[in-house]
N, C-alpha and C positions, 0 to 999 in steps of 0.2 A: 641371716646364717653365714657363717665365716668357711671360705674353703680353702684347702690347704695347710700349711703347717703353721701354727703359731708359737713352736717349741721345736726346737732341734738342737742335736748336740753340735757343739763347735767342735773342729777338728783342730786342734792347738799346732798341727803341722802346718798350720797356714805361713809360719817363720820359714818352712823348710821347703816351700812349693818354689824351686829355682825360677821358674816361667814367670809366676806372679811377681818374684822379688826383684827380676830386672826391669819391672814397670815402675814409674814415677809414683810416688806417694798420692798423687793426686787419683791416677788410675786406679791403683787399690785400693781407694777410700770408694770410688764409682764402682768398682766390683763388689763391695762389700753392700752398697745399696744395691745392686741389681740381685746378688744372692738374697737379699729380703724380700724383694719383690718375687723371684723364683720360687722362694720357699712358699707362697702363699698363691701361688697360680696350680692350673689346672692345665695341661699335667704338671705336677710338682718339677719343679728345678727348670723351665721353661721361663724366657721373659717374656710372658704374654699376660693380657689382661680381658678377661670376659672371653678369652678363645682367640683375640687378636694380638699379631705380634705387635710389638712395642716398637714404635721408631726411634730414632737417636734424640727426636724434639720431646717426644714422651719420655725419655730416660733423661735428658736436661730438665724438664720439669721437675721430676721427681727428685731429682738430686739436688736442684737449685743452680745449675748453671747452665752457661749459654747453651746454645744449639751447637755452634761451632766446637767450644770446649768440649761436650759431649760426643761428639763425632770424633775428634782427634783422640781423646781418651778410649772409646771404643775401638779405634783402630789399633791403638797402642796395644790394648790387651788384646786384639784379635791376633795381629803380627805377632807378638808373645806365645801365642797358644795357649792362651789361658781358659777360652771357653770353646765350644764348639757350636756349627749350625746344622740343623738338621735340613731336611730335603726341601722344606719350605723355606728355608731362610731363617727360620729362629732359632735365637741365639738359647744355648741351654749349656747347665753347669754338668759335666760328665758326673763328677763324684755326688750332687746331689741327685740327679737321676739314678743312678747306680744304687744307691742307699735308699730312694724310694721304692725301685723293684724290690731289693731285699724286704724291704717292710713289708710289701702286698704278698710275697712268696712266705713270712713268717706268719702274716695272720692267715692266709690261706690252710696251710701246713696245721697251725692251731686250732682251725675249725674242723679238723678231719679228727682231732682229737688225741692229744698226748697221753691220756689215762688209757688207752688202746694200746698203744706202744709199750707201755711201762707194764701193764698187765701181761701182754702176751711174752714179754720178755722175761717174765716171774712164772710165767705158766698158769696162771689165774684164768679160771674159766667163769664164762659168763653164759647167760641164758639167751638161746637162739632168738633171733627176732620173733615176736607173737607169743612168746610162750613165757611164763613165771618159772621162777627158780622152784626146782623140785616137782614140775609137772610128770606125772608120770608117762605120758604118750611119749614125749619127747628128751626128757631127761635135761641136762646141759651138756651143750657142746664146747669144745674148744673154741677160741679165739682165732677165726680164719687166717690164716697164712697170708 
């Protein structure tokens, strides 16, 4: 079973991120590899694998560069403010974390039922819980406000 995200919208404003553009092409390429890992991580957006923070050596192996080069490029990205670290020291993409939260909220809101909200706006009535439409005892009640 695969966790995380296998598809995501790409933000075409990649070219207008001034902090990232200040970095070398090698650092930007490493950041893209890091984003690919973070998109499939749990939690989404963090540079972790199986709940464990990835080291510069791990990133080096993933990107196919030396450990020293990975450490230097990560330092370059961090100096430019491209990513953040949480209280545990884990690297994360602010935007990816923000987008993951928005998706969770949309899913949660969707489970509450968009039809109920739409019907409420239209003044459509539904049977009360446990009653059938046209039941003489309770009849129909408006959707609760």
